[in-house]
C-alpha positions, -999 to 999 in steps of 0.1 A, spaced: -294 -590 359 -325 -606 375 -327 -601 412 -328 -635 430 -353 -637 459 -341 -658 488 -357 -665 521 -337 -659 552 -329 -690 573 -343 -689 609 -322 -700 638 -344 -723 659 -324 -716 691 -328 -678 687 -365 -683 679 -370 -703 711 -350 -678 732 -369 -649 717 -403 -664 725 -391 -673 760 -380 -636 764 -415 -625 757 -413 -616 720 -444 -627 699 -443 -651 670 -437 -624 644 -410 -606 663 -393 -640 672 -392 -649 635 -376 -616 626 -350 -619 653 -342 -656 645 -335 -646 609 -310 -620 619 -292 -628 651 -265 -655 653 -268 -663 690 -293 -663 718 -279 -632 735 -309 -610 731 -295 -581 752 -282 -566 719 -318 -560 706 -329 -531 729 -299 -519 749 -299 -486 767 -272 -460 770 -264 -474 804 -252 -505 786 -226 -486 765 -191 -498 766 -170 -472 785 -141 -456 766 -114 -469 790 -105 -499 769 -99 -479 737 -62 -478 728 -44 -446 737 -75 -431 752 -56 -420 784 -29 -403 764 -55 -386 741 -77 -374 769 -47 -360 789 -33 -343 759 -66 -326 750 -73 -316 786 -38 -302 789 -43 -281 758 -77 -268 770 -64 -257 803 -31 -242 791 -47 -223 762 -28 -242 736 -43 -238 701 -66 -267 690 -76 -277 655 -102 -303 647 -97 -322 614 -126 -342 601 -138 -361 571 -163 -347 546 -191 -372 548 -220 -374 572 -200 -394 597 -173 -367 594 -197 -338 598 -213 -355 628 -178 -359 642 -171 -322 636 -203 -314 655 -193 -336 685 -158 -321 688 -169 -284 684 -200 -287 707 -179 -306 733 -150 -282 733 -168 -249 730 -202 -254 746 -194 -281 772 -157 -275 780 -159 -237 777 -129 -234 753 -128 -199 737 -138 -200 701 -105 -182 691 -86 -212 706 -103 -237 683 -101 -241 645 -122 -265 625 -111 -278 591 -132 -303 571 -116 -321 542 -128 -310 508 -141 -340 489 -131 -329 454 -101 -307 459 -83 -326 487 -97 -361 486 -100 -386 514 -80 -384 547 -54 -360 558 -40 -356 523 -10 -334 513 -35 -309 498 -54 -308 531 -21 -303 549 -12 -274 526 -44 -256 537 -39 -266 573 -4 -250 573 -19 -217 561 -47 -217 587 -33 -232 619 -9 -216 644 24 -231 654 23 -257 682 -13 -265 676 -27 -298 690 -45 -314 661 -75 -337 668 -87 -358 639 -121 -376 637 -132 -402 612 -97 -401 595 -60 -401 602 -51 -437 609 -32 -440 575 -17 -405 574 16 -408 593 37 -390 567 14 -360 568 16 -358 606 54 -360 604 53 -330 580 30 -310 603 53 -317 633 84 -307 613 69 -276 597 46 -263 625 55 -282 657 20 -297 658 11 -328 678 -17 -350 666 -44 -370 684 -61 -394 660 -96 -406 666 -108 -429 638 -125 -462 630 -110 -471 597 -86 -499 590 -50 -498 603 -21 -502 578 3 -531 582 29 -507 595 6 -500 625 -9 -468 639 7 -435 628 39 -433 648 40 -395 644 7 -391 663 9 -389 701 -22 -411 703 -44 -431 679 -78 -439 694 -92 -466 671 -112 -496 681 -100 -517 651 -63 -516 662 -49 -551 668 -40 -541 703 -74 -527 711 -93 -542 741 -125 -523 732 -151 -550 727 -169 -534 697 -150 -529 664 -181 -518 645 -187 -482 657 -187 -451 636 -160 -424 636 -184 -399 653 -190 -423 681 -152 -428 686 -150 -390 688 -178 -388 713 -162 -415 735 -129 -395 734 -147 -363 744 -164 -382 773 -129 -392 785 -118 -356 782 -148 -345 803 -139 -369 830 -103 -355 831 -116 -319 832 -139 -327 861 -111 -345 880 -88 -315 875 -115 -290 886 -119 -273 852 -155 -285 851 -179 -289 880 -186 -324 893 -222 -321 880 -212 -308 846 -238 -318 820 -230 -351 803 -225 -354 766 -255 -376 760 -274 -346 745 -251 -349 715 -262 -385 706 -289 -373 682 -262 -363 658 -240 -393 666 -271 -414 658 -273 -399 623 -236 -403 616 -238 -440 627 -268 -446 605 -253 -429 575 -220 -447 577 -238 -481 576 -226 -494 609 -235 -530 619 -268 -533 639 -266 -570 644 -238 -574 669 -231 -539 681 -251 -530 712 -234 -496 712 -247 -487 678 -282 -499 686 -283 -480 720 -269 -448 705 -293 -448 675 -324 -456 697 -314 -429 722 -307 -404 694 -341 -411 679 -357 -404 712 -339 -370 713 -349 -362 677 -385 -372 683 -386 -355 718 -404 -324 728 -373 -301 723 -354 -313 692 -327 -292 677 -338 -268 650 -322 -290 623 -348 -318 630 -377 -294 630 -365 -279 597 -360 -314 582 -395 -325 593 -410 -295 575 -390 -300 544 -397 -337 542 -434 -331 552 -428 -358 578 -457 -368 600 -452 -392 629 -419 -403 644 -385 -402 627 -371 -437 621 -337 -450 609 -351 -451 574 -360 -414 576 -324 -407 587 -307 -429 560 -330 -418 532 -339 -383 542 -314 -367 565 -281 -384 554 -284 -378 517 -290 -341 522 -261 -339 547 -238 -357 523 -249 -336 493 -231 -306 506 -197 -322 503 -206 -339 470 -214 -306 454 -192 -281 473 -180 -284 510 -195 -298 542 -192 -267 564 -229 -258 558 -239 -291 574 -220 -282 606 -237 -247 607 -270 -265 603 -264 -290 631 -251 -263 655 -276 -235 649 -301 -226 676 -321 -204 652 -351 -221 636 -352 -197 607 -315 -202 599 -320 -239 601 -348 -237 575 -327 -217 552 -297 -241 555 -319 -272 551 -333 -257 519 -298 -250 506 -288 -286 513 -320 -298 496 -310 -278 465 -276 -294 466 -292 -328 469 -315 -322 439 -284 -313 418 -266 -344 432 -295 -365 420 -293 -351 385 -256 -358 382 -260 -392 398 -288 -402 374 -266 -395 343 -236 -413 357 -257 -442 369 -272 -448 334 -236 -450 319 -224 -472 348 -252 -497 345 -246 -502 308 -208 -508 314 -215 -529 345 -239 -552 326 -211 -559 301 -186 -566 328 -210 -588 348 -218 -608 316 -181 -613 311 -178 -627 346 -158 -600 362 -158 -604 400 -157 -566 405 -174 -539 385 -150 -510 377 -163 -479 358 -140 -451 347 -158 -418 340 -134 -396 320 -157 -366 327 -173 -379 359 -181 -361 391 -162 -375 421 -189 -363 445 -213 -391 435 -189 -420 432 -201 -438 463 -237 -436 455 -232 -448 419 -210 -477 432 -238 -486 456 -263 -487 426 -239 -511 408 -238 -533 439 -276 -534 440 -279 -541 403 -252 -568 399 -245 -582 434 -208 -575 429 -183 -552 447 -180 -521 426 -156 -492 419 -162 -458 403 -133 -436 391 -132 -400 379 -104 -375 373 -90 -358 404 -95 -320 400 -64 -301 391 -41 -332 390 -37 -343 354 -35 -381 349 -47 -389 384 -80 -406 393 -99 -407 425 -123 -435 433 -149 -450 457 -155 -487 463 -184 -506 478 -185 -542 489 -210 -570 491 -216 -596 518 -186 -619 520 -161 -594 505 -138 -572 526 -130 -545 501 -102 -530 523 -87 -565 526 -88 -568 488 -71 -534 484 -44 -545 508 -37 -575 486 -34 -553 455 -11 -529 474 11 -558 485 14 -575 451 16 -543 430 34 -516 450 28 -481 436 -5 -489 418 -25 -474 447 -12 -439 452 -33 -437 483 -61 -458 498 -81 -464 529 -115 -474 543 -130 -504 560 -147 -537 550 -177 -523 533 -164 -491 516 -131 -476 506 -115 -447 487 -85 -448 464 -62 -427 441 -46 -442 411 -30 -431 378 -52 -431 347 -27 -454 330 -31 -481 357 -69 -485 354 -69 -519 336 -41 -532 357 -58 -521 389 -91 -537 378 -75 -570 369 -56 -571 402 -86 -562 423 -108 -588 406 -81 -614 415 -81 -603 451 -119 -605 453 -118 -640 439 -95 -650 467 -124 -641 491 -155 -654 474 -168 -678 448 -176 -654 419 -203 -678 405 -224 -669 436 -221 -631 431 -256 -620 421 -282 -594 432 -303 -609 460 -334 -597 478 -336 -614 512 -372 -620 524 -388 -633 556 -415 -654 540 -452 -648 544 -464 -623 569 -491 -646 583 -516 -619 592 -534 -589 576 -510 -559 577 -522 -534 604 -510 -506 626 -505 -533 653 -483 -553 629 -462 -522 622 -460 -514 660 -446 -549 667 -421 -546 639 -411 -511 649 -404 -524 685 -373 -541 671 -358 -508 657 -332 -498 648 -331 -515 614 -301 -511 591 -269 -529 580 -269 -566 591 -303 -561 608 -324 -551 578 -361 -543 581 -383 -573 573 -395 -580 538 -425 -604 533 -438 -623 503 -476 -628 498 -500 -634 470 -524 -606 461 -550 -596 435 -544 -562 420 -579 -546 420 -567 -512 407 -534 -497 394 -524 -463 384 -491 -446 374 -480 -418 397 -452 -393 402 -427 -391 374 -441 -420 355 -419 -447 372 -441 -454 403 -473 -474 408 -501 -469 432 -518 -503 438 -551 -514 454 -546 -550 466 -567 -578 480 -552 -608 497 -563 -644 495 -588 -639 523 -604 -609 507 -588 -583 529 -579 -550 511 -549 -528 515 -530 -502 496 -495 -504 481 -469 -482 465 -442 -495 442 -414 -470 437 -393 -473 405 -415 -501 393 -405 -494 357 -388 -468 334 -409 -439 324 -430 -449 293 -427 -486 299 -456 -510 303 -463 -515 341 -451 -549 354 -486 -557 369 -521 -548 358 -556 -546 373 -572 -580 377 -539 -598 379 -530 -622 407 -493 -617 417 -468 -626 444 -452 -595 458 -422 -589 480 -430 -559 503 -423 -541 535 -450 -528 559 -449 -490 561 -467 -462 579 -487 -438 558 -496 -405 575 -519 -381 558 -535 -351 575 -530 -366 609 -546 -399 600 -524 -430 602 -528 -461 580 -506 -490 567 -492 -491 532 -473 -519 516 -441 -507 499 -437 -532 471 -401 -541 462 -405 -567 435 -429 -591 418 -419 -627 427 -422 -656 402 -435 -689 416 
């Protein structure tokens, strides 16, 4: 499908407020096209502006239970999800308990869900492993999962006498928080007074550990001047970026990510960041794009190919040499992931094109021999290509007839809400499901694929006009000046960019003075000249398929949609235009 280019609307009240606040014309225009009100405090908050954990539901019960277990020597087990948010959560829990709260390592067990073998959440298979590994009367602490797993907590309590503290950020089922858990710390609960519902699972875990620290100081277990947990926010930052948390309305996300980037770019970063910098050949400062496109894919690759425990070892290691070895292993996993993803994406795009042409409101692709580890990425590619919510399904390992799937949404569609409608109208079709507005995971029977697809399409149509579902590239209009390092500095001052606060994309007319094919034959290196005769360089990634005729040629005058990017080479900084698309008049 053709990508439609649309210009963002600017809010004149936000524009005026931004200019009055001291932002220049370019910055004010960017802000006015993203913010919905004139409260500019959300743009550059500090960690001093973070909402305290006190208003989270069950936070007092959770903090007291964890503090009691620490002080009494009760066994603890941390149960986390397998993605980057889950791995970041595992880091937060283990670093807090062992390094900051001085819990002996033999008192703490960590179990990370296995993506392929156990699936999403605290599944029955995960519980089977947990019952083998954990001691009786263990206090279980979940992170980035658990809100929908009441039945498994009942089983753990009945068979091992385990109590459970849930920390999570995913949607709550109609039945409410898990009654078998002694606490469910989740900001999206209907009874939550916490002002921000858009935070990541690793941040909920961090807030919970902050409350535990306060309890331990009050009880004398920790000294009054015990180090704060702010030093862990570099990893919380990565988990928040990777899980696509909102950056338009959440001052917490923006503050955490900015502070985390300061730690990553500081004089004494963790070995993981130094190793990643070497691997990525990164010069200059890390940005949110480096985390979302460089760090997060490698961290996620571990669980997509095998299990996520290597990520935790990498995040926690103090040894630079070990960090380099582990980063290299994750990079190898990521290369394998890319190969698998490429093959599945080619199939998915062909099937998706047929479904989009037929007017289906949701693309659903069943891979009889697919790899469940890359579902989410392939679903995201379908969203980009067709502008529709998408679902990818593959066989669940060792469970004949069962499929596991990942779903991704588009603006205006709450995919978890759509699944809730399906579950209500067609009980039993969804064997298990969970997630949030933008992404979800499911399990269904192979025989129910068509029924599920039809039902979910109907549920999506209840939320959105399907005639308006199309791939869209949102742009900010003309830049209005020659791209320069100063331009980039002013744009970067509004970081972090990400979900609902995307980096600006401009549209201008250029003459292509030179063009050459680079890389694997799909990328173009461009020499450009604007209408005033000013020259600049540009790079157009994935401009075409290998062997195809380039979409632009030397001597042509074209309108290009592009972002302004920093190019560092041998210590010298310059500005490059990253071309996204040619724009027809």
